[in-house]
C-alpha positions in Angstrom: 0.0 0.0 0.0 2.9 2.3 0.7 3.5 2.9 -3.0 0.0 4.1 -3.7 -1.4 7.6 -3.5 -4.5 7.5 -1.3 -7.2 10.1 -1.8 -9.7 10.3 1.0 -12.6 12.6 0.0 -15.9 13.8 1.4 -18.8 13.4 -0.9 -21.6 15.9 -0.6 -20.6 19.2 -2.1 -17.0 18.0 -2.3 -17.0 15.3 -5.0 -20.8 15.5 -5.6 -22.0 18.6 -7.5 -25.1 19.0 -5.3 -24.6 22.6 -4.2 -25.4 25.9 -5.9 -22.0 26.3 -7.7 -21.5 25.1 -11.3 -19.5 21.9 -12.0 -16.7 21.8 -14.5 -17.8 19.2 -17.1 -14.4 17.5 -17.2 -14.1 17.1 -13.4 -15.8 13.8 -12.8 -14.3 12.2 -16.0 -10.9 13.2 -14.8 -11.7 11.8 -11.4 -12.6 8.5 -13.0 -9.3 8.5 -15.0 -7.4 9.2 -11.8 -9.1 6.5 -9.8 -8.5 3.9 -12.6 -4.7 4.2 -12.2 -2.8 1.4 -10.4 -0.9 4.1 -8.5 -4.0 5.4 -6.7 -6.5 4.3 -4.1 -9.8 6.0 -3.3 -11.6 6.2 0.0 -15.0 8.1 0.3 -15.4 9.7 3.7 -19.0 10.8 4.3 -21.8 11.4 6.7 -24.0 9.1 4.5 -24.9 5.6 5.6 -24.2 2.6 3.3 -27.3 2.7 1.2 -26.9 6.5 0.5 -23.2 5.9 -0.4 -24.3 3.4 -3.0 -27.0 5.8 -4.2 -24.5 8.6 -4.6 -22.0 6.5 -6.5 -24.7 5.4 -8.9 -26.4 8.8 -9.4 -23.2 10.7 -10.0 -21.3 7.9 -11.8 -18.4 8.0 -9.3 -15.7 5.4 -9.4 -16.1 2.5 -7.1 -13.9 3.2 -4.1 -11.3 0.9 -2.5 -12.6 1.9 1.0 -15.6 3.8 2.3 -15.9 5.6 5.6 -19.5 6.3 6.4 -21.8 7.7 9.0 -19.3 10.6 9.8 -16.6 8.1 10.7 -18.5 5.4 12.7 -18.3 2.8 9.9 -15.5 1.6 7.6 -16.0 -0.7 4.6 -13.4 -2.5 2.6 -14.5 -2.8 -1.0 -13.4 -5.7 -3.2 -15.0 -6.8 -6.4 -18.1 -4.8 -5.7 -18.5 -6.3 -2.2 -18.6 -4.0 0.8 -17.4 -5.6 4.0 -17.7 -3.7 7.4 -14.4 -3.6 9.1 -14.9 -5.3 12.5 -11.6 -4.0 13.8 -12.8 -0.5 13.6 -16.1 -1.3 15.5 -14.0 -3.0 18.2 -11.7 0.0 18.4 -14.3 2.7 19.0 -16.8 0.7 21.2 -15.1 1.4 24.6 -15.6 5.1 24.3 -19.3 4.8 25.0 -18.7 2.8 28.2 -21.3 0.2 27.4 -24.0 2.8 26.7 -26.0 2.7 23.4 -27.4 5.3 21.1 -30.8 5.1 22.8 -29.3 6.0 26.2 -27.7 9.1 24.8 -30.9 10.1 22.9 -32.8 9.8 26.2 -30.3 11.9 28.1 -30.6 14.7 25.6 -34.3 14.5 24.6 -35.4 17.5 26.6 -32.9 20.0 25.2 -35.1 22.4 23.2 -32.6 23.1 20.5 -32.4 19.5 19.4 -34.6 17.5 17.1 -33.7 13.8 16.3 -32.7 13.1 12.8 -34.5 10.3 10.9 -33.9 6.7 12.1 -31.9 5.8 8.9 -29.4 8.5 9.8 -28.6 6.9 13.2 -26.6 3.8 14.0 -25.0 2.0 16.9 -22.3 4.6 17.3 -24.0 7.7 15.8 -26.6 9.8 17.6 -27.6 12.6 15.2 -29.7 15.7 15.7 -31.0 18.8 13.8 -30.8 22.2 15.4 -31.6 25.7 14.2 -28.9 27.1 11.9 -28.4 30.1 14.1 -27.9 28.0 17.3 -25.2 29.2 19.7 -22.9 26.2 18.9 -20.6 26.6 21.8 -23.4 26.9 24.3 -25.2 23.9 22.9 -22.1 21.7 22.9 -21.4 22.7 26.5 -24.9 21.6 27.6 -24.5 18.3 25.8 -21.2 17.7 27.5 -22.9 18.4 30.9 -25.3 15.5 30.2 -22.8 13.0 28.8 -19.8 13.4 31.0 -21.5 12.0 34.2 -22.5 9.0 32.2 -18.8 8.2 31.5 -19.2 8.7 27.8 -16.2 9.9 25.8 -17.8 11.6 22.8 -16.9 13.6 19.8 -19.4 16.3 19.1 -19.4 17.2 15.4 -21.3 20.4 14.4 -21.9 21.4 10.8 -24.3 23.3 8.7 -26.4 21.9 5.9 -26.6 25.0 3.7 -29.0 23.5 1.2 -31.5 22.6 4.0 -30.7 25.7 6.1 -30.2 23.7 9.3 -27.6 22.8 11.8 -26.4 19.2 12.3 -25.0 17.7 15.5 -23.5 14.2 15.4 -22.5 12.6 18.7 -19.9 9.9 18.1 -17.5 7.9 20.1 -14.4 10.0 20.8 -12.3 8.1 18.4 -14.9 7.8 15.7 -14.5 11.1 13.8 -13.6 11.3 10.2 -10.0 12.1 11.3 -9.7 9.0 13.5 -11.2 6.8 10.8 -8.9 8.1 8.1 -5.8 7.6 10.4 -6.9 4.1 11.4 -7.3 3.1 7.7 -3.9 4.7 6.8 -2.0 3.2 9.7 -3.5 -0.2 9.8 -3.2 -0.8 6.0 0.2 0.6 5.6 -0.4 3.7 3.4 2.2 6.3 3.6 1.0 9.4 5.5 3.0 11.6 3.1 1.1 10.0 0.2 -2.4 10.5 1.7 -4.6 13.5 0.7 -7.9 14.4 2.4 -10.4 16.7 0.7 -13.5 18.3 2.2 -15.8 21.3 2.3 -17.6 21.5 5.6 -17.4 21.7 9.4 -17.5 17.9 9.9 -14.3 17.6 7.8 -12.3 20.0 9.9 -11.0 17.5 12.5 -8.9 15.9 9.8 -7.1 19.2 9.2 -5.5 18.8 12.7 -3.9 15.5 11.7 -1.0 16.7 9.7 -2.2 15.0 6.6 -2.2 17.0 3.3 -5.7 18.6 3.2 -7.7 20.2 0.5 -10.7 22.5 0.7 -12.7 22.8 -2.5 -13.4 26.3 -3.8 -17.0 26.2 -2.7 -16.2 25.7 1.0 -17.9 28.4 3.1 -15.8 31.3 4.4 -16.1 30.3 8.0 -14.9 26.8 7.2 -11.9 28.3 5.3 -11.1 30.5 8.3 -11.3 27.7 10.8 -9.2 25.4 8.6 -6.5 28.0 8.4 -6.6 28.5 12.2 -6.4 24.8 12.8 -3.4 24.0 10.6 -1.6 27.1 11.9 -2.2 26.0 15.5 -1.0 22.5 14.7 2.2 23.9 13.1 1.7 22.7 9.5 0.1 25.5 7.5 1.8 24.2 4.4 -0.4 21.1 4.5 -3.6 23.0 3.7 -4.6 23.9 0.1 -7.7 25.9 -0.8 -8.7 25.4 -4.5 -8.9 28.5 -6.6 -9.7 27.2 -10.0 -7.8 27.4 -13.4 -6.3 23.9 -13.0 -6.6 22.0 -16.3 -9.2 24.6 -17.4 -11.5 23.7 -14.5 -13.2 26.0 -11.9 -12.1 24.5 -8.6 -15.6 23.6 -7.4 -16.4 20.0 -6.2 -14.2 17.3 -7.9 -12.3 19.9 -9.8 -11.1 21.4 -6.6 -10.2 18.0 -5.2 -8.1 17.1 -8.2 -6.5 20.6 -8.1 -5.4 20.0 -4.5 -4.1 16.5 -5.2 -1.9 17.9 -8.1 -0.7 20.8 -5.8 0.7 18.3 -3.3 1.7 15.6 -5.9 2.4 17.3 -9.3 3.0 13.9 -11.0 -0.6 13.0 -10.4 -1.8 15.6 -12.9 -0.7 13.1 -15.6 -3.1 10.5 -14.2 -6.1 12.8 -14.7 -5.7 12.9 -18.5 -8.7 12.2 -20.7 -8.5 10.0 -23.8 -6.8 11.9 -26.6 -4.9 14.3 -24.4 
C-alpha cells in the first residue's frame, strides 16, 4: 500500500456537485481516470450511511472506491469486487468510548434539550446519535450543555457540528471520541500501511475540519464556506503545519475549482506527477 497515493474525500458538495455552484464538465471524467490508475487508491469519507453511499455512486457515476468511511466516521468498509465488508476491527476500536451505553441511552439523556430534534432513524446507527438544530444556534453553548449530560455517564464523545446549507439547518453528530472522520482516516492509513505523506484528504464543511488537525495533506474545495476556510487556516496554523492546507482557486486543467475539480487541483498541488493521471482520452 505504501507505494499508492491515497485520496480520502468527502462526498456531498465535495465530489458531488449538489450545491449551488457550477460543476466543470471535465471534473468527474478526470476523477474516474485518476481512480483507474494502479498508482492510486480511493476512500470516500462521508456522513452518509451505506445505502446512501451506493446511491451517490450510482447517481453521479463516481468510481467504485477501495474503501468507504460512512456515518461521519463510525463505519468503515473494505470494497473488493463490488462487495462492501464492514471492518470489524474499527467497530472494536471505538466501542469502549461509550462505556457500554448505546445510542438510545444518549438520545434519552438529551431528549429534553429544546434546540435538538432527532434526525431520521436511517441517519442513526449503533455509534452515531444525530440531531437537527436551528442554523443560528449558539454552537458553543449547545455543545457545553450536551457535555454536561454525557460526562457524568462516563461517555467519551466527539461532538461534530456542521451546517447543511441546502436545507438551512444545523447538524449535530454525537460519536465515540475516536470515531471522527479524522480517526477513521488515520486508522485506515496506519492499519493498512499507506504512507501518510502520500495521503490527501479533501472536504468542504465543518465535519471535515477534525482531519485538518492531523498533519495529513488537506484540500478545501473552492465552494467551501468562508467560516470553514477561516477555521481550517486556524487549525493548521495552531497545529504547526500551514503548508499542508490547500484551498482550491480554479484554473487547473481549465476547471473551476468547485467540487471534484477542486479535489483534483489539490491533489496535483501536493503531488504534481498526479496531474498526468487525470488525462482524458486523446490528451
